[in-house]
C-alpha positions as CSV (number, residue, x, y, z in Angstrom):
1,M,-62.5,-49.8,-19.7
2,N,-60.5,-53.2,-18.3
3,K,-60.8,-54.6,-14.4
4,H,-57.2,-53.1,-13.6
5,A,-57.8,-49.4,-14.6
6,S,-61.3,-49.7,-12.7
7,N,-59.7,-50.8,-9.4
8,H,-56.9,-48.0,-9.8
9,Q,-59.0,-45.1,-10.4
10,H,-61.3,-46.6,-7.2
11,N,-57.8,-46.7,-5.2
12,I,-57.3,-43.2,-5.9
13,L,-60.7,-42.6,-4.7
14,L,-60.4,-44.4,-1.6
15,F,-56.9,-43.4,-0.9
16,K,-57.8,-39.5,-1.0
17,T,-61.0,-40.3,1.3
18,F,-58.5,-42.2,3.7
19,W,-56.7,-39.3,3.8
20,C,-59.7,-37.0,4.9
21,F,-60.7,-39.3,7.1
22,Y,-57.4,-39.5,8.6
23,F,-57.3,-35.8,8.9
24,F,-60.5,-35.7,10.5
25,H,-60.0,-38.1,12.8
26,T,-56.7,-36.6,14.0
27,L,-58.1,-33.0,14.9
28,S,-61.5,-34.7,16.6
29,Y,-59.3,-36.8,18.5
30,K,-57.6,-34.0,19.9
31,V,-60.8,-32.0,20.6
32,I,-62.4,-34.8,22.5
33,D,-59.3,-35.9,24.8
34,S,-57.6,-32.6,26.5
35,Q,-54.4,-34.9,26.7
36,P,-54.2,-37.3,23.4
37,T,-51.5,-39.3,23.3
38,P,-49.7,-38.9,19.8
39,I,-49.4,-42.7,19.2
40,S,-52.6,-43.2,17.1
41,P,-52.4,-40.5,15.0
42,L,-48.3,-41.4,14.1
43,V,-49.7,-45.3,13.7
44,G,-52.4,-43.4,11.4
45,L,-49.7,-41.6,9.4
46,L,-47.4,-44.9,9.1
47,M,-50.3,-46.8,7.4
48,M,-51.2,-43.5,4.9
49,T,-47.5,-43.3,4.4
50,V,-47.4,-47.0,3.0
51,L,-50.6,-46.6,1.0
52,S,-49.1,-43.3,-0.3
53,A,-46.3,-45.4,-1.8
54,F,-48.4,-47.8,-3.3
55,I,-50.2,-45.5,-5.2
56,Y,-46.9,-43.6,-6.1
57,F,-45.3,-46.5,-7.2
58,H,-48.0,-48.0,-9.4
59,I,-47.9,-51.6,-7.4
60,H,-51.2,-54.0,-8.7
61,P,-54.4,-52.6,-8.2
62,S,-56.0,-55.6,-6.6
63,V,-52.8,-55.7,-3.9
64,T,-53.1,-52.2,-3.3
65,M,-57.1,-52.5,-3.1
66,Y,-56.7,-55.8,-0.3
67,T,-54.3,-53.5,1.2
68,F,-56.0,-50.8,1.5
69,I,-59.2,-52.8,3.4
70,F,-57.2,-54.7,5.5
71,F,-55.1,-51.4,6.6
72,Y,-58.3,-50.0,7.3
73,Y,-59.7,-53.2,9.8
74,L,-56.0,-53.1,11.2
75,Y,-56.4,-49.0,12.2
76,M,-60.0,-50.1,13.5
77,A,-58.8,-53.1,15.8
78,Y,-55.9,-50.8,16.9
79,L,-57.8,-48.1,17.9
80,N,-60.6,-50.3,19.6
81,I,-57.9,-51.8,21.6
82,I,-56.1,-48.9,23.2
83,E,-59.1,-46.2,22.9
84,P,-62.4,-48.7,23.3
85,E,-64.0,-45.6,24.7
86,I,-63.2,-43.0,22.0
87,V,-64.0,-45.6,18.6
88,N,-67.3,-47.1,18.1
89,Y,-66.9,-50.5,17.0
90,I,-70.2,-49.8,14.6
91,F,-66.9,-48.2,12.1
92,L,-66.0,-52.2,12.2
93,F,-68.8,-52.4,9.8
94,L,-67.7,-49.5,7.3
95,G,-65.2,-51.6,5.7
96,I,-68.0,-53.9,4.2
97,I,-69.9,-50.6,2.8
98,I,-66.3,-49.4,1.3
99,S,-66.0,-52.6,-0.8
100,V,-68.9,-51.9,-2.6
101,I,-67.0,-49.2,-4.6
102,Y,-64.9,-51.9,-5.8
103,Q,-67.3,-54.2,-7.0
104,S,-65.8,-57.3,-6.3
105,Y,-67.5,-60.2,-4.3
106,R,-64.3,-61.8,-3.4
107,L,-63.5,-58.3,-1.3
108,I,-67.3,-58.0,0.3
109,F,-66.8,-61.6,1.5
110,T,-63.0,-60.4,2.9
111,S,-64.6,-57.5,4.3
112,T,-67.6,-59.3,6.2
113,V,-65.1,-61.9,7.9
114,L,-62.7,-59.3,8.9
115,S,-65.8,-57.5,10.6
116,L,-67.1,-60.3,12.2
117,S,-63.8,-62.1,13.5
118,L,-62.7,-58.7,14.7
119,L,-66.3,-58.2,16.5
120,W,-66.3,-61.2,18.4
121,Y,-62.6,-61.0,19.4
122,L,-62.9,-57.8,20.8
123,Y,-66.1,-59.0,22.7
124,E,-64.2,-62.3,24.0
125,R,-61.0,-59.7,25.1
126,S,-63.9,-58.6,27.8
127,F,-63.1,-55.1,27.3
128,T,-65.0,-53.1,30.3
129,I,-66.4,-50.5,28.1
130,M,-67.9,-53.1,25.5
131,K,-69.5,-55.1,28.1
132,A,-70.9,-52.3,29.9
133,D,-72.6,-51.4,26.6
134,I,-73.7,-54.9,24.9
135,T,-74.9,-58.2,26.1
136,E,-74.2,-61.4,24.3
137,A,-77.5,-61.2,22.6
138,D,-76.6,-57.7,21.1
139,L,-73.4,-59.2,20.0
140,I,-75.8,-61.7,17.9
141,Y,-77.5,-58.8,16.6
142,F,-74.3,-56.9,15.6
143,L,-73.1,-60.2,13.7
144,L,-76.5,-60.9,11.9
145,F,-76.1,-57.2,10.9
146,A,-72.9,-57.6,9.5
147,V,-74.3,-60.7,7.6
148,F,-77.7,-58.4,6.4
149,I,-74.8,-55.9,5.3
150,M,-73.2,-58.1,3.2
151,L,-76.2,-60.1,1.5
152,F,-77.3,-56.4,0.9
153,V,-73.9,-55.2,-0.1
154,L,-73.9,-58.5,-2.5
155,Y,-77.3,-57.8,-4.2
156,Y,-76.4,-54.3,-4.8
157,T,-73.3,-54.7,-6.5
158,K,-74.9,-57.3,-8.2
159,F,-77.6,-55.1,-9.9
160,T,-75.0,-52.3,-10.1
161,K,-72.2,-54.3,-12.1
162,S,-74.8,-55.3,-14.4
163,L,-76.0,-51.7,-14.9
164,W,-72.1,-50.6,-15.0
165,T,-71.9,-53.3,-17.6
166,V,-74.6,-52.1,-19.8
167,T,-73.5,-48.9,-19.4
168,K,-70.1,-49.1,-19.9
169,M,-71.0,-50.9,-23.6
170,K,-73.4,-48.1,-24.3
171,I,-70.4,-45.7,-23.2
172,N,-68.0,-47.7,-25.5
173,E,-70.7,-48.1,-28.5
174,Q,-70.8,-44.3,-28.4
175,E,-67.0,-43.6,-27.8
176,T,-66.3,-45.7,-30.7
177,E,-69.3,-44.2,-33.2
178,L,-68.2,-41.2,-31.9
179,H,-64.5,-41.8,-32.9
180,S,-65.9,-43.3,-36.3
181,S,-67.7,-40.1,-37.2
182,Q,-64.8,-38.2,-36.2
183,E,-62.6,-40.0,-38.4
184,Y,-65.1,-39.8,-41.1
185,L,-65.4,-36.1,-40.3
186,Q,-61.7,-35.8,-40.4
187,S,-61.2,-38.0,-43.9
188,F,-64.2,-36.3,-45.6
189,F,-61.9,-32.9,-44.3
190,T,-58.5,-33.8,-45.2
191,Y,-58.6,-35.8,-48.7
192,N,-61.7,-33.9,-50.2
193,N,-60.6,-32.8,-53.6
194,D,-63.1,-29.6,-52.6
195,A,-61.4,-26.8,-51.1
196,I,-63.4,-26.5,-47.4
197,S,-62.6,-23.8,-45.0
198,V,-64.6,-23.0,-41.7
199,F,-65.1,-19.6,-40.4
200,S,-66.1,-18.2,-37.2
201,V,-69.2,-16.3,-36.9
202,D,-67.1,-12.8,-37.6
203,G,-65.7,-13.7,-40.8
204,K,-62.5,-15.2,-40.1
205,V,-60.7,-18.2,-41.2
206,I,-60.6,-20.7,-38.4
207,S,-59.6,-24.0,-40.5
208,V,-58.9,-25.0,-44.0
209,N,-58.2,-28.1,-45.9
210,P,-55.2,-29.3,-48.1
211,A,-57.6,-28.8,-51.3
212,F,-58.0,-25.3,-50.1
213,E,-54.4,-24.9,-49.8
214,R,-54.0,-26.2,-53.5
215,T,-56.7,-24.1,-55.0
216,Y,-56.3,-20.8,-53.4
217,G,-52.5,-21.0,-52.6
218,W,-52.6,-20.0,-49.1
219,M,-51.2,-22.1,-46.3
220,K,-53.4,-23.0,-43.5
221,E,-50.9,-21.0,-41.3
222,E,-51.0,-17.9,-43.3
223,I,-54.6,-17.5,-43.6
224,V,-56.0,-18.4,-40.0
225,G,-57.7,-15.5,-38.4
226,L,-57.7,-13.8,-41.5
227,E,-61.2,-12.1,-42.7
228,M,-61.8,-14.0,-46.0
229,P,-58.5,-12.2,-47.9
230,F,-59.4,-14.6,-51.1
231,I,-62.5,-12.5,-52.0
232,P,-62.0,-10.1,-54.7
233,E,-62.9,-6.2,-53.5
234,P,-65.6,-5.3,-56.0
235,L,-67.4,-8.9,-54.1
236,K,-66.9,-8.0,-51.0
237,K,-70.3,-6.7,-50.8
238,S,-72.6,-9.5,-51.9
239,A,-69.9,-12.3,-50.4
240,F,-70.7,-10.8,-46.6
241,D,-74.5,-10.4,-47.2
242,R,-74.3,-14.1,-48.2
243,F,-72.3,-14.6,-45.1
244,E,-75.0,-12.7,-42.8
245,R,-77.9,-14.9,-44.9
246,V,-76.1,-18.0,-43.5
247,R,-74.9,-16.7,-40.3
248,S,-79.0,-16.7,-39.7
249,G,-79.3,-20.2,-40.4
250,E,-79.7,-20.1,-44.2
251,S,-77.8,-22.7,-46.1
252,M,-76.7,-21.7,-49.5
253,I,-76.2,-24.2,-52.3
254,S,-73.7,-24.4,-55.4
255,F,-73.7,-20.7,-56.4
256,E,-71.1,-19.4,-59.0
257,T,-69.0,-16.6,-58.2
258,Q,-65.1,-15.2,-58.6
259,D,-62.1,-15.9,-55.9
260,V,-58.8,-14.6,-56.1
261,H,-55.9,-16.7,-56.1
262,K,-52.8,-15.6,-53.5
263,D,-50.9,-14.5,-56.8
264,G,-53.7,-12.4,-57.9
265,H,-55.5,-14.5,-60.5
266,F,-59.5,-15.2,-60.5
267,I,-60.8,-18.4,-60.1
268,D,-64.4,-19.4,-61.2
269,V,-65.9,-21.0,-58.0
270,E,-69.1,-22.9,-56.8
271,I,-69.7,-22.6,-53.3
272,T,-71.8,-24.1,-51.0
273,L,-72.3,-22.2,-47.7
274,S,-73.7,-24.1,-44.5
275,P,-74.0,-22.9,-40.8
276,I,-72.9,-25.0,-37.7
277,Y,-74.6,-25.4,-34.6
278,D,-74.1,-26.5,-31.4
279,Q,-76.3,-28.4,-28.8
280,K,-78.1,-25.1,-28.1
281,Q,-79.0,-24.9,-32.1
282,T,-76.9,-21.6,-31.8
283,V,-74.8,-21.0,-34.9
284,I,-71.0,-20.8,-33.6
285,A,-69.4,-21.3,-37.1
286,L,-70.0,-21.6,-41.3
287,S,-68.5,-24.1,-43.5
288,A,-67.4,-23.4,-47.0
289,I,-67.1,-25.9,-49.8
290,A,-65.8,-24.2,-53.0
291,R,-65.2,-26.0,-56.1
292,D,-62.7,-24.8,-58.6
293,I,-64.6,-24.6,-62.1
294,T,-62.7,-22.3,-63.9
295,E,-61.1,-25.3,-65.9
296,K,-65.1,-26.5,-66.3
297,K,-66.4,-23.2,-67.8
298,E,-63.2,-22.8,-70.1
299,T,-64.5,-26.3,-71.6
300,K,-67.7,-24.9,-71.7
301,E,-66.2,-21.4,-73.5
302,F,-64.3,-24.4,-75.8
303,L,-67.7,-26.3,-76.5
304,R,-69.7,-23.2,-77.2
305,R,-66.9,-22.0,-79.5
306,T,-66.5,-25.3,-81.0
307,D,-70.5,-25.6,-81.8
308,K,-70.2,-22.0,-83.2
309,L,-67.6,-23.1,-85.8
310,S,-69.4,-26.5,-86.5
311,L,-72.6,-24.2,-87.4
312,A,-70.3,-21.8,-89.7
313,G,-68.9,-25.3,-91.2
314,E,-72.3,-26.6,-91.9
315,M,-73.4,-23.2,-93.2
316,A,-70.5,-22.5,-95.3
317,A,-70.7,-26.2,-96.5
318,G,-74.8,-25.8,-97.3
319,V,-74.0,-22.1,-99.0
320,A,-70.7,-21.9,-100.4
321,H,-71.6,-23.4,-103.9
322,E,-74.8,-21.3,-104.2
323,I,-72.7,-18.0,-103.4
324,R,-70.2,-19.0,-105.6
325,N,-71.9,-19.4,-108.6
326,P,-74.2,-16.1,-108.4
327,L,-70.8,-14.2,-107.5
328,T,-68.9,-15.3,-110.7
329,S,-71.8,-14.6,-112.6
330,L,-71.7,-10.8,-110.9
331,Q,-68.2,-10.8,-111.1
332,G,-68.1,-11.3,-114.9
333,F,-70.9,-8.9,-115.3
334,V,-69.0,-6.1,-113.3
335,Q,-65.7,-6.9,-115.5
336,L,-67.6,-6.3,-118.6
337,I,-69.1,-2.9,-117.2
338,D,-65.9,-1.9,-116.1
339,E,-64.6,-2.9,-120.0
340,K,-67.6,-1.1,-122.0
341,S,-68.3,1.7,-119.8
342,P,-64.7,3.3,-118.2
343,E,-67.0,6.1,-116.7
344,H,-67.9,4.0,-114.0
345,H,-64.7,2.5,-113.1
346,M,-64.7,4.3,-109.9
347,Y,-68.1,2.0,-109.1
348,T,-67.0,-1.1,-110.6
349,S,-63.8,-0.9,-109.0
350,I,-65.6,-0.8,-105.6
351,M,-67.6,-3.5,-106.9
352,K,-64.9,-6.0,-108.1
353,S,-63.5,-5.3,-104.3
354,E,-66.2,-6.2,-102.4
355,I,-67.0,-9.4,-104.8
356,K,-63.1,-10.3,-103.9
357,R,-63.5,-9.5,-100.0
358,I,-66.8,-11.8,-100.2
359,D,-64.7,-15.0,-102.2
360,G,-62.3,-14.4,-99.8
361,I,-64.6,-14.9,-96.7
362,V,-66.4,-18.1,-98.9
363,N,-62.7,-19.6,-98.8
364,E,-62.2,-19.2,-95.3
365,F,-65.3,-20.4,-94.2
366,L,-64.9,-23.4,-96.7
367,M,-61.7,-23.7,-94.9
368,L,-63.3,-24.7,-91.6
369,A,-66.0,-26.6,-93.2
370,K,-63.7,-29.0,-95.0
371,P,-60.1,-29.1,-93.8
372,Q,-57.6,-29.3,-96.6
373,P,-55.7,-32.7,-97.0
374,V,-51.9,-32.4,-95.5
375,S,-49.6,-33.5,-97.4
376,M,-46.5,-34.0,-95.4
377,K,-43.1,-33.9,-97.6
378,P,-39.6,-32.0,-96.7
379,H,-39.6,-28.8,-98.2
380,L,-36.6,-26.0,-97.8
381,F,-37.9,-23.8,-95.7
382,R,-36.3,-20.5,-97.0
383,G,-38.2,-21.1,-100.3
384,I,-41.5,-21.5,-98.6
385,L,-40.8,-17.7,-97.0
386,N,-39.2,-16.1,-99.7
387,D,-42.4,-17.3,-101.8
388,V,-44.8,-15.5,-99.5
389,I,-42.3,-12.2,-99.2
390,L,-42.5,-12.1,-102.7
391,L,-46.2,-12.6,-103.0
392,F,-46.7,-9.0,-100.6
393,E,-43.7,-7.5,-102.7
394,T,-45.9,-5.2,-104.4
395,E,-48.5,-4.5,-101.7
396,C,-45.7,-3.2,-99.2
397,A,-44.3,-1.0,-101.8
398,L,-47.8,0.6,-102.2
399,K,-48.4,0.7,-98.6
400,N,-44.8,1.6,-97.8
401,V,-44.3,-0.9,-95.8
402,L,-40.3,-2.8,-95.8
403,I,-39.8,-6.1,-94.7
404,D,-36.4,-7.0,-93.1
405,V,-35.7,-10.7,-93.0
406,R,-32.5,-12.0,-91.4
407,M,-32.1,-16.3,-91.6
408,N,-29.3,-17.6,-89.5
409,I,-29.8,-20.7,-91.3
410,R,-28.4,-23.1,-94.1
411,D,-30.5,-25.3,-95.9
412,T,-32.9,-26.3,-93.3
413,Q,-35.5,-28.6,-94.3
414,L,-39.4,-29.2,-92.7
415,M,-41.6,-31.7,-92.6
416,C,-44.6,-29.9,-93.7
417,D,-47.3,-29.3,-96.2
418,A,-45.7,-26.5,-98.2
419,N,-48.9,-24.8,-99.2
420,Q,-51.0,-24.9,-95.8
421,L,-47.5,-22.9,-94.4
422,K,-47.7,-20.7,-96.9
423,Q,-51.1,-20.0,-95.5
424,V,-49.9,-19.3,-92.1
425,F,-46.7,-16.7,-93.3
426,I,-49.9,-15.2,-95.6
427,N,-52.1,-14.9,-92.9
428,L,-49.4,-13.3,-90.2
429,L,-48.1,-11.0,-93.0
430,K,-51.1,-10.0,-94.1
431,N,-52.5,-9.0,-90.3
432,A,-48.8,-7.4,-89.6
433,I,-49.2,-5.0,-92.6
434,E,-52.9,-4.0,-92.4
435,A,-51.9,-3.0,-88.8
436,M,-49.4,-0.4,-90.2
437,P,-51.8,2.2,-92.6
438,N,-49.3,4.4,-92.4
439,G,-46.4,2.1,-93.6
440,G,-44.0,0.5,-91.0
441,L,-41.1,-2.3,-90.7
442,I,-41.7,-5.7,-90.7
443,S,-38.9,-7.8,-89.0
444,I,-38.7,-11.5,-89.6
445,S,-35.9,-13.4,-88.0
446,V,-35.5,-17.1,-88.5
447,T,-33.1,-19.2,-86.1
448,H,-33.1,-22.3,-84.6
449,Y,-33.3,-23.8,-80.9
450,E,-31.9,-27.2,-80.5
451,N,-34.3,-29.5,-82.6
452,E,-37.0,-26.6,-83.3
453,L,-37.1,-24.0,-86.0
454,V,-37.9,-20.7,-84.4
455,I,-39.7,-17.6,-86.9
456,T,-40.2,-14.2,-85.0
457,I,-42.7,-11.7,-87.1
458,Q,-42.4,-8.2,-85.5
459,D,-44.3,-5.7,-86.4
460,S,-44.3,-1.3,-85.7
461,G,-48.0,-0.9,-86.0
462,E,-50.9,-0.1,-83.9
463,G,-50.2,-3.3,-81.6
464,I,-53.1,-4.7,-79.6
465,P,-54.8,-3.6,-76.4
466,S,-54.0,-5.4,-73.3
467,H,-57.7,-6.4,-72.9
468,M,-58.0,-7.6,-76.1
469,I,-54.9,-9.9,-76.3
470,K,-56.5,-12.9,-74.9
471,H,-59.6,-12.8,-76.8
472,I,-57.7,-13.0,-80.5
473,D,-57.2,-16.2,-81.3
474,K,-61.1,-16.7,-80.7
475,P,-63.6,-17.8,-83.5
476,F,-65.2,-14.4,-85.6
477,F,-63.2,-11.9,-83.0
478,T,-61.6,-9.1,-84.9
479,T,-60.3,-5.9,-84.5
480,K,-60.2,-5.2,-88.4
481,E,-63.3,-3.0,-89.8
482,Y,-64.2,-6.0,-92.2
483,G,-62.2,-8.8,-90.7
484,T,-63.5,-12.4,-90.3
485,G,-62.2,-13.4,-86.9
486,L,-61.0,-16.6,-88.6
487,G,-57.2,-15.8,-89.9
488,L,-55.7,-16.6,-86.7
489,L,-57.5,-19.6,-85.8
490,I,-56.8,-21.3,-89.3
491,T,-53.5,-20.3,-88.3
492,K,-53.1,-22.3,-85.3
493,D,-54.9,-25.3,-86.5
494,I,-52.0,-25.4,-89.5
495,L,-49.4,-25.4,-86.8
496,K,-51.2,-27.8,-84.4
497,Q,-51.4,-30.3,-87.7
498,H,-47.2,-29.6,-87.9
499,H,-46.4,-30.1,-84.2
500,G,-46.1,-26.5,-84.2
501,S,-46.7,-23.5,-81.7
502,M,-47.6,-19.8,-81.9
503,T,-47.0,-17.4,-79.2
504,I,-48.4,-13.5,-79.2
505,E,-46.8,-10.8,-77.6
506,S,-48.3,-6.9,-78.2
507,K,-48.5,-3.9,-76.5
508,E,-50.8,-0.8,-77.6
509,K,-48.7,1.6,-79.8
510,H,-45.8,-0.4,-79.3
511,G,-46.2,-3.3,-82.1
512,T,-47.1,-6.7,-82.1
513,T,-44.5,-9.7,-82.1
514,I,-45.4,-13.6,-82.7
515,E,-43.2,-16.3,-82.4
516,L,-43.6,-19.3,-84.2
517,R,-41.8,-22.8,-83.4
518,L,-41.7,-25.8,-85.9
519,P,-40.1,-29.1,-85.7
520,L,-36.8,-29.8,-87.3
521,I,-36.3,-33.6,-89.3
522,P,-33.1,-35.2,-88.0
523,S,-31.5,-34.9,-91.2
524,A,-32.1,-30.7,-91.1
525,V,-30.6,-30.7,-87.1
526,L,-27.7,-32.5,-88.8
527,S,-27.2,-29.8,-91.5
528,L,-27.6,-26.5,-89.2
């Protein structure tokens, strides 16, 4: 606090004190004197009005300070001159003491000079009442008393000024430190990437930071005052149990749970709960720091799936050839038995079917273990799709499946590996046929959108249950009794190599729709 501000505060304090003194003096004056003259109160009122104007119009604090002291001595002199029997001259020394509140050496000296001058002046005027009360020796003692008061006040001022200086320095340091701490905490709260929320002890939201708004979708204005609406209903009991433990003073660090976004989807979070104490070490609020680990868990799951694929690849690379050799021998002997002993045809046909299935599984494992080299060349898409449909013609006839193809394109070319792209349609048509054990319709629509070729494959099969649809592209997940769960994974991998994409929509008992998008080469775009 600077000198002017300090003087202004002291002026306000002295101004209020003088008003109280003025009212008290006016009241006592009327009690003491049965026939008081109104002149003294009016003079006092005039002076207080002038001082009020100084305060109201914010006159320079130092000017106001000296005006206060000057008016005080002026009023004391006036009272002693016109009413010497009422006002005690000891009040002349009070101005020196009053000067202490300003901690100003100059003002103390000024007050002392005014006190001594006024005391000597009043004595020399030979007031009868004052002469009767004191002698010249007493006057000297009063003068010495005034000097003693000045010395004492000067020493006190020097001592208190040093104390005030040290105190102000400490207060300023504490205020600066507190301000820095507040700024740090506010910065930490506002700019932290983790979602931070503060709750009252009854579980209602007090405040949230911007990261909370981004993570949970709730704006601060919407959620403040609510009772934790982001906790899923099935998890509320355990959440409130944790809340009670933290309210009792316990901290809970980095536990994993699930919260719910404003739009309804679940968020995997890692939360730290801590109590907030007041000066009496009473828990007054709770804080929660939540970190969205949804992506982290998805990455972890992806790595786990990758490890499984890597393991499958290593297994396939290690045993495929060892399996293939005896498998070839078995296939030869089964074929020989089938030819030599027709009566065992029922058994040998089953054996040949199972050997064929084993061989197919080994082939899929080998594709994962050692991806085939991609040979990208321009190919007519119509020819690739027709070759695959021709391959399934016999199987479709046996299983009463009809394939309806509608191509809204001309001689469209793709930059692709024809064999791998055929593998994509083989996998998808095979899945569609197996989804319709009692026959049905497979509709294939081919069109273009801007610079992409859009292929839609829709079957009228059993469809995929909603709780399973999000798992169908995971390795080893299958809805078939004898499936490997690798077909769609290989399909997506081939599409990725061709910069394509695949989306699957399915509803139980209403079939499945698969949409493929493949980029066209510029010449193909121009030919559409």
